[in-house]
C-alpha positions in Angstrom: 0.0 0.0 0.0 1.2 3.5 -0.8 1.9 6.5 1.4 -0.6 9.1 -0.1 -3.7 10.0 1.9 -6.6 10.8 -0.4 -9.2 13.2 1.0 -12.7 13.0 -0.6 -14.6 16.4 -0.6 -11.3 18.2 0.1 -12.8 21.6 -0.7 -15.1 21.6 2.3 -14.2 23.5 5.5 -13.5 20.5 7.6 -11.7 18.5 4.9 -9.5 21.3 3.7 -8.4 21.9 7.3 -7.5 18.3 7.7 -5.6 18.3 4.4 -3.6 21.3 5.7 -2.9 19.6 9.0 -1.7 16.5 7.1 0.6 18.6 4.9 2.0 20.2 8.0 3.0 16.7 9.3 4.8 16.0 6.0 2.1 13.7 4.6 1.6 13.4 0.9 -2.0 14.4 0.1 -4.3 14.1 -2.9 -8.0 15.0 -3.0 -11.2 15.3 -5.0 -14.3 17.5 -4.8 -17.6 17.8 -6.5 -16.9 21.4 -7.2 -14.0 20.3 -9.4 -16.4 18.2 -11.3 -18.2 21.4 -12.3 -15.0 23.3 -13.1 -15.1 25.5 -10.0 -11.6 25.9 -8.7 -12.3 27.8 -5.4 -9.5 29.7 -3.6 -9.4 26.9 -1.0 -8.8 24.3 -3.7 -6.2 26.5 -5.4 -4.4 27.0 -2.1 -4.1 23.3 -1.6 -2.9 22.8 -5.2 -0.2 25.4 -4.7 1.0 23.3 -1.7 1.4 20.3 -3.9 -1.9 18.5 -3.3 -2.9 16.5 -6.4 -6.6 17.4 -7.2 -9.0 15.5 -9.4 -12.7 14.7 -10.1 -14.7 12.7 -7.6 -15.0 9.7 -10.0 -12.8 7.1 -8.3 -9.7 7.8 -10.3 -7.9 9.4 -7.4 -7.9 6.2 -5.4 -5.1 3.8 -6.5 -2.9 1.1 -5.0 -0.6 4.0 -4.0 -3.3 5.3 -1.7 -2.6 4.6 2.0 -6.1 5.4 3.0 -9.2 7.3 1.9 -10.5 9.9 4.3 -14.2 10.8 4.1 -16.7 12.9 6.0 -20.3 11.9 6.9 -21.4 13.7 3.8 -19.8 11.1 1.5 -22.3 8.3 0.8 -21.5 4.6 0.6 -22.0 4.5 -3.2 -19.6 7.4 -3.8 -17.2 6.2 -6.6 -14.2 6.8 -4.4 -15.5 4.7 -1.6 -16.5 1.9 -4.1 -13.0 2.0 -5.6 -11.3 2.0 -2.2 -13.2 -1.1 -1.2 -12.3 -2.8 -4.5 -8.6 -2.2 -3.9 -8.7 -2.9 -0.2 -7.7 0.7 0.7 -8.8 1.6 4.3 -11.7 4.1 4.5 -11.3 6.4 7.5 -13.6 9.1 8.8 -12.2 12.7 9.0 -12.6 12.8 12.8 -10.7 9.6 13.3 -7.9 10.9 11.1 -7.7 14.1 13.0 -7.8 12.3 16.4 -4.8 10.3 15.2 -3.0 13.5 14.3 -3.4 15.0 17.7 -2.4 11.8 19.6 0.5 12.7 21.9 -0.7 16.3 22.3 -2.6 17.6 25.4 -5.9 18.1 23.7 -8.7 20.6 24.3 -11.8 19.9 22.3 -14.4 22.7 21.7 -17.9 21.6 20.8 -21.5 22.9 21.1 -24.4 23.7 18.8 -23.3 27.3 18.3 -20.1 29.3 18.7 -17.6 26.5 18.6 -15.6 27.9 15.7 -15.3 31.3 17.3 -14.3 29.8 20.6 -11.7 27.5 19.0 -10.2 30.5 17.2 -10.2 32.7 20.2 -8.7 30.0 22.4 -6.0 29.3 19.8 -5.1 33.0 19.5 -5.1 33.4 23.3 -2.7 30.5 23.8 -0.6 31.7 20.9 -0.4 35.2 22.5 0.5 33.6 25.9 3.4 31.7 24.4 1.9 28.2 24.3 2.5 27.7 20.6 -0.6 25.5 20.2 -1.6 23.3 17.2 -5.1 24.3 16.2 -7.6 22.9 13.8 -10.8 25.0 13.5 -14.0 24.9 11.5 -13.4 28.3 10.0 -10.5 30.4 8.8 -8.9 32.7 11.4 -7.4 36.1 10.5 -3.6 35.9 10.3 -3.4 32.1 9.9 -3.5 31.9 6.1 0.0 33.4 5.5 -1.3 35.7 2.8 -3.1 32.8 1.0 -0.2 30.3 1.3 -2.1 28.2 3.8 -5.6 27.1 4.7 -6.4 29.6 7.4 -8.3 27.3 9.7 -5.1 25.5 10.9 -2.3 26.8 13.1 0.9 24.8 12.9 2.1 24.8 16.5 5.0 22.9 18.1 3.8 23.2 21.7 2.4 20.6 23.9 -1.2 21.7 23.5 -3.7 21.1 20.7 -7.1 22.7 20.3 -9.7 21.2 17.9 -13.3 22.0 17.0 -15.2 18.8 17.6 -18.4 18.4 15.5 -21.6 17.2 17.0 -23.6 17.2 13.8 -22.5 13.6 12.9 -21.6 12.6 16.5 -17.9 12.5 15.5 -16.9 14.4 18.6 -17.0 11.1 20.4 -13.9 10.0 18.5 -11.7 12.4 20.5 -10.2 11.9 24.0 -9.5 15.4 25.2 -7.9 16.3 28.5 -10.1 19.4 28.8 -13.2 20.6 26.9 -15.5 23.5 26.2 -19.2 22.9 25.5 -20.6 26.2 24.3 -24.3 25.5 24.4 -26.9 23.0 23.2 -30.1 23.4 21.1 -32.0 21.5 18.5 -30.1 21.6 15.2 -29.0 18.4 13.6 -30.9 16.4 16.3 -33.8 17.1 18.6 -32.9 18.8 21.9 -33.1 15.7 24.0 -30.8 13.8 21.7 -28.4 16.7 21.6 -28.3 17.0 25.3 -27.7 13.2 25.7 -24.8 13.4 23.1 -23.1 16.3 25.0 -23.5 14.5 28.3 -21.9 11.4 26.9 -19.0 13.5 25.5 -18.6 15.3 28.8 -18.2 11.9 30.6 -15.2 11.2 28.4 -13.3 14.3 29.6 -11.1 13.8 32.7 -10.1 17.4 33.2 -11.8 20.8 33.2 -15.1 21.1 31.3 -16.5 24.6 30.8 -20.1 23.8 30.1 -22.3 26.6 28.8 -25.3 24.4 29.1 -25.1 24.5 32.9 -24.4 28.2 33.4 -27.4 30.3 34.2 -25.5 33.6 34.3 -22.9 35.3 32.1 -19.6 37.2 32.4 -19.4 40.1 34.9 -19.4 43.6 33.5 -20.8 42.6 30.1 -21.3 45.7 27.9 -21.4 46.4 24.2 -20.0 49.5 22.6 -20.4 49.7 18.8 -18.5 46.8 17.2 -16.8 45.8 20.5 -17.8 44.0 23.7 -16.3 44.0 27.2 -16.4 41.7 30.2 -14.5 41.3 33.5 -12.9 38.1 34.8 -10.9 37.8 38.0 -11.0 41.6 38.3 -9.4 42.1 34.8 -11.3 43.8 32.0 -11.2 42.2 28.5 -12.1 43.8 25.2 -13.7 41.6 22.6 -13.2 43.2 19.1 -16.3 41.6 17.7 -20.0 42.6 18.0 -22.7 41.0 20.0 -23.3 39.6 23.4 -22.8 36.1 22.1 -19.2 36.9 21.1 -18.6 38.2 24.7 -19.8 34.8 26.0 -17.5 33.0 23.4 -14.5 35.0 24.6 -15.4 34.4 28.3 -15.3 30.7 27.7 -11.9 30.9 25.9 -10.3 33.2 28.6 -11.4 31.0 31.4 -9.9 27.9 29.8 -6.6 29.8 29.0 -6.4 31.0 32.6 -7.0 27.4 33.9 -3.9 26.4 31.8 -1.9 29.1 33.5 -1.8 31.8 30.9 -1.0 35.2 32.3 -3.9 37.7 32.3 -2.0 40.6 30.8 -1.0 38.4 27.8 -4.6 37.3 27.4 -5.9 40.9 27.5 -3.5 41.9 24.7 -4.1 38.7 22.6 -7.9 39.1 22.8 -7.7 42.8 21.9 -5.6 41.9 18.8 -7.9 39.0 17.7 -8.7 39.6 14.1 -11.9 37.6 13.9 -13.1 34.5 12.1 -14.0 34.2 8.5 -17.7 34.2 7.8 -18.6 35.0 11.4 -20.1 38.5 11.2 -17.2 39.3 8.8 -17.3 42.9 7.5 -16.4 42.6 3.9 -16.8 46.2 2.7 -19.4 48.8 1.7 -22.1 48.9 -1.1 -24.2 52.0 -1.8 -23.5 53.3 1.7 -24.5 50.1 3.4 -22.1 47.8 5.2 -21.6 44.3 3.7 -21.3 41.4 6.1 -20.8 37.7 5.5 -21.9 35.1 8.1 -22.1 31.3 8.3 -25.4 31.4 10.3 -27.6 28.5 9.2 -29.7 27.4 12.2 -32.3 29.4 14.2 -30.0 30.2 17.2 -27.1 31.4 14.9 -29.5 33.4 12.7 -31.2 35.1 15.7 -27.9 36.0 17.3 -26.4 37.5 14.1 -29.6 39.3 13.0 -30.2 40.8 16.4 -26.6 42.0 16.6 -26.7 43.6 13.1 -30.1 45.2 13.7 -28.7 47.0 16.8 -25.6 48.2 14.8 -27.5 49.2 11.6 -30.8 50.9 12.4 -31.6 51.7 8.8 -32.3 48.1 8.1 -31.0 44.6 7.5 -31.3 43.1 4.0 -30.2 39.5 4.2 -30.1 36.6 1.8 -30.2 33.1 3.2 -29.8 29.7 1.7 -31.0 26.7 3.7 -28.1 24.3 3.8 -30.1 21.1 3.3 -33.6 19.7 2.9 -33.5 17.6 6.1 -32.3 20.5 8.3 -34.9 22.8 6.8 -37.7 20.3 7.5 -36.5 19.8 11.1 -36.0 23.4 11.9 -39.0 24.8 9.9 -41.2 25.8 12.9 -38.2 27.3 14.8 -37.1 29.3 11.7 -40.6 30.8 11.4 -40.5 31.8 15.0 -37.0 33.3 14.8 -37.5 35.3 11.6 -40.9 36.6 12.8 -39.2 37.8 16.0 -36.1 39.4 14.6 -37.2 40.9 11.3 -38.3 44.5 11.7 -40.4 46.5 9.3 -37.2 48.0 7.8 -35.7 44.6 7.2 -35.9 42.3 4.2 -35.2 38.5 4.0 -34.3 37.1 0.6 -34.7 33.3 0.4 -32.7 31.2 -2.0 -33.5 27.6 -2.9 -32.2 24.9 -0.6 -28.5 24.0 -1.3 -28.9 20.6 -2.9 -25.8 18.4 -2.7 -27.5 15.4 -4.2 -28.3 12.1 -2.6 -31.6 10.7 -1.5 -33.0 13.6 0.5 -36.8 14.2 0.9 -37.3 17.5 -1.1 -40.9 18.2 -0.2 -40.1 21.0 2.3 -38.6 23.9 0.3 -37.6 27.5 0.7 -41.0 28.4 -0.8 -42.8 26.6 2.1 -40.8 28.7 4.6 -41.5 31.9 2.6 -45.2 31.3 2.6 -45.3 30.7 6.3 -43.3 33.8 7.0 -45.5 36.0 4.8 -48.5 34.8 6.9 -46.6 36.2 9.9 -46.1 39.6 8.3 -42.4 39.2 7.5 -41.0 40.9 4.4 -39.7 37.9 2.6 -38.8 37.6 -1.1 -37.9 34.3 -2.8 -35.0 34.6 -5.3 -34.0 31.8 -7.6 -30.3 32.7 -8.1 -27.5 34.6 -6.4 -27.5 37.0 -9.4 -31.1 37.8 -8.6 -30.3 38.2 -5.0 -27.4 40.6 -5.8 -29.7 42.9 -7.8 -32.3 42.9 -5.0 -29.6 43.7 -2.4 -28.1 46.5 -4.4 -31.5 48.1 -4.8 -32.0 48.0 -1.0 -28.6 49.4 -0.1 -28.9 52.6 2.0 -26.5 54.4 4.4 -26.8 53.1 7.9 -28.1 49.8 6.6 -26.4 46.4 6.1 -26.4 43.8 3.4 -25.8 40.3 4.7 -25.1 36.9 3.2 -26.1 34.1 5.5 -25.7 30.3 5.1 -23.4 27.3 5.1 -22.0 25.0 2.4 -22.6 27.2 -0.7 -19.2 28.7 -1.6 -20.9 31.3 -3.7 -22.4 33.1 -0.7 -19.1 34.7 0.4 -18.4 35.4 -3.3 -21.6 37.4 -3.4 -20.5 39.4 -0.4 -17.2 40.2 -2.2 -19.0 41.3 -5.3 -21.4 43.6 -3.4 -18.3 45.2 -1.8 -16.7 45.7 -5.2 -14.0 43.1 -4.8 -13.0 40.9 -7.7 -14.6 37.6 -7.1 -16.6 35.6 -9.7 -19.4 33.2 -9.0 -18.6 29.6 -9.5 -20.2 27.5 -12.2 -22.1 25.0 -10.2 -23.8 25.6 -6.9 -26.0 28.6 -7.5 -26.4 29.3 -11.2 
C-alpha cells in the first residue's frame, strides 16, 4: 500500500483543514471535490494545489494502489465512486474525525464543541494560547485572521509545536465522540441536527469522556461580569481584569469568556490574554465585515440554524438601524424540515419593518433527501406572519435585489453554510474581484 492520503470532498471547510494539518505533518495528500467536477476551482482548492496537493474529479480515479487510506466525511455516501474504488482495492476508508484524532495523539488536547459558537471559541482560544506563548496546534471549523500566511495556507489551521492542541469537535455527525480530550468547552446546546433531547444526551456522553476541566455553557445560568457592548466591541471582566472583545454582539462576549477561562486554567498570564484578545482579528464568515455597497455595510456570516441566525440578526439590527437586507440559503432539505417551525418563530421575531429577507432555494448536494419542504414553504409561512420575505432563484437575482436596497446606515448580509458562492456574493457587493462559481448557485 502507498503513502498518499486521499481526501474526498477536500474543498469543504473541515476536509481542507484536515488536508492542511496532514501537509504540516509531512504527509503526501491528494483529493477530490464535486466542485472540481463542475469546473469550480475555489480559492481553497487553489491554495491546496499550490502546496502540492494532487486534485482531481470525484470519480474514483484518485484512489489507487498507491493510496494509503481514503478519508471521508459523513457527507460522503457509501455509493460514492471513491468509496467503491477503495473497497475494490482494499484501501482503508477512514472518517475525518478519526484521522484528526490520530494527528493530535500525543498532544494535550482541548476539544471545543456545542451547537453554536464552537468555531469562534476555538479560534479565540487558539489565539489566546498563541499570545500567551503556548504555541498550540489548532484545527478549526473556519479560517482565522492571520493564519493563512497571505493565502499560502488554509487559514483554519495553526501549525504549532507546543504541547497543547485545540480542535473543534463536531456534534452534527456525533464524531466528537472519537476524541479523547484532556479538557473541553461545550458552548451551548439546542436543537439543530438532532432534537434537543438527543443533543443533550450526546453532549452528556461527551462530557463523561473528559477527565479534566469542562467549561459547560449548558449549565451556566449567568454570564460574564461587566458585560457591555459599545459599537463593534464588547467588554467583560474576569478575575478583576477587563477584557475587550473586538467583535460585535453579546454572544461573542460569551464566546471570549469561555476561551479566557480555559486559557487561565492552563496558566496563561492575564496581561498576555488581554493583549491577545484585543488583537484578535476575527473568524472568516462570522459577522465578517467585507466592505461597503451603496453606503450600506456588507457582512458575510455562516449562520444556518435558528440560534445562529437570531444572534447574528439581532446584533446587526442593533448596529445598523436603517435596516437589514439579508439573503439566506438553507443548507439542506433535512435540516430545513427539522427546523421549519423554529425558523418561522425566529425570523418573525427578529425581522423589523425596515428589514428584508431574501430566500434562495435549498442548497442541494444530491443524494436521496426528501425534497418536499422547500424555501417556498418557509417563505409562505413567513408571509403569513407579516415578515417581508422575497424568494429569489439565483444569487444574481439576490445581488440585484440587495443593491436596490442598499442605504446608508443599513447592512447587506449573506447568510448560510455550504454554498461557496455566498461569500463570493458578499465580495461582489463590496466591489471586490470575485466571480461566481459555475455550479452551486447558477
